[in-house]
N, C-alpha and C positions, 0 to 999 in steps of 0.2 A: 581452420588450417587455412586448407584452398580453398569457402570464400572467404578470406582476405587477401589472395590471392589473387585470385577472378578480380576484389576489389581492387584493389592497384595497380591488374594493365586495363581495367577498362577505366581508371579513374588514367590512369596516366595516353593512353592514347582517344578521350575527348579530350584531356588537354590539351593535348602535339597539336591533336590536329588544328584546333584554337588559332595556335603561336603562328601560322602564317599571314592570316590575314592581321594578326595582331603586326606582326612585323611591319607588311607590308605601308597598312595606315600609321602606321612609327614616321617610317624612313621617308612617304610621303606626304603626308596632313593629308590627304583627299580625301575624306568625307562622304562622296556624293553619290554611292551607290548602298549608304549606310543610314535604314530612317533610324531615324530616329527613335519614333516610338519602336520598335526591336527594341531599338541596345536601350534603351532605359527597359526597357521590363523585365531586357534579357539579365540584364545588367540587379536590376530588383531582382527575379529570380535563383541570380547567381546569388546572391549574400544569403539567399531567404535558405540556400540547403548549404552553405556554408553554416550558419547556425544549424542546420535537423545535425547537420553532422560533428559540431561541436555535442551539443544535444543531447546524441543516439550515443555519443558515443564512439564513429563510427571515422576514424583516422583517410580513410580511402574518398570517403567524401569529402570530410573536410581540409582536406589535402588539395586535391583537383578543383576546389569550386575555390578557396583560398589564389591560388595559383591563376586559375580563370578570371577573377570577381577584381585582381590583380588589372590584369591586360584589362575585361569587358571598359574598366573602369579611364585606361585611361586610351581608348579605344569614343567610348562616352564621352572626353572632357577632350577629345581633340575635336568633335563630331558639332559638340558647343561652341565650342572657338573658331572652326573655322569653318561655318556652315560655310 
């Protein structure tokens, strides 16, 4: 039980810490300070973590990475669109 609680707290913390940058990028459409290659790799890695979470039955990992993948994909799309 404590393991799941720690997992959800960690998932919440890492996902929420990502949101300010995502919101700023969505509002300003300014991606000049973001590396395309870094974000492409980050988004791919997040997708892999999501798949891992689903396949292993780890809901904290799956839930956190599902949310992060949405925002990472939006930022990556903005980076590609607003070069």
